[in-house]
N, C-alpha and C positions, 0 to 999 in steps of 0.2 A: 567112268567120270567120278571124281571126288565130290562128294556132296557136303553140305555144312554139317548135316548129322553124322556122317562118317568121321568128318574130321574131328567133331567133338567127341565120338566115341573113342578115337585114338588118344586124345587128351585125357580123358576120364580113366581109361585103361582098366585095371582091375576093379575099380569101383563101381563098374555096371553090375546090376543084379543079374544073377545066372551066367556070369562071364568070370571064371576063376583066373584068366591069363593077367599078366602083369608085363610091364616093360620098363626100361631104365634109358633116359636121354641123357648123353653128356655132349656138351657143346663147346667145351674150352674152358678157359679160366676167366674169372672175373675177381679181381682183387677185392671188390666190395662184399662178395659174397663168400669167398675163400677163407675169410676170418671166423666164420661160423663152424663150431666142430660137429654139428649135425643139423641137417635141415630137410624138410620134405616139401615138395611142390604137388599140391592135390588140386584136382579139378572135380567138380560135381555138378549135377543139373539142379536148377533151382525150381521152385514151384510154378512160376510163371512160364508160359508157352515158350520154348525155343531159348530159355535162360540158362547160361552156364556161369558158374563162379569159380574163381581161383582163390585157393586158400594156402598160402605159404606158412610153414611153421619153422622157426629157427630156435636153436638152443644158443643162448648169448652167455657170455662170461661178463659178469658184472665187475666193475672196478675193485670191489672188495673180495673178488675171487669166487663169487657164488654162481652157479649155473642156473639160469631161469629160461623157461620156453616162452617165446612171443610169437602171435599169429595175428593175422588180419583176413579179411574177406574182400574181394574185388570182383565186381561184376565184368565178366568177359564180353566184349562187343565184337561182334562179327563184323568183317569187311566184306565187300561185295562178292570177292573171290573166295569160294570155299577153301578152308585151311589157313586162311589168314585172319588174325584177330587183332 
């Protein structure tokens, strides 16, 4: 059975210590995100017990034609069912 910890390991993928594997997930198109020329969706464990964070990083094209990177951090909240966040 899938546990919360195993589901989080899948999200974190190659960022886990001692695990060189990686993965890519493609779930379709979203016009809001398709406008970014490059983006990374990263998950990592926090310092608090059972905490996981989501760190999206996007390259944006500014109105004056410059390229800039933007990032944020969001705390991931577990739902009762493992694998649902």
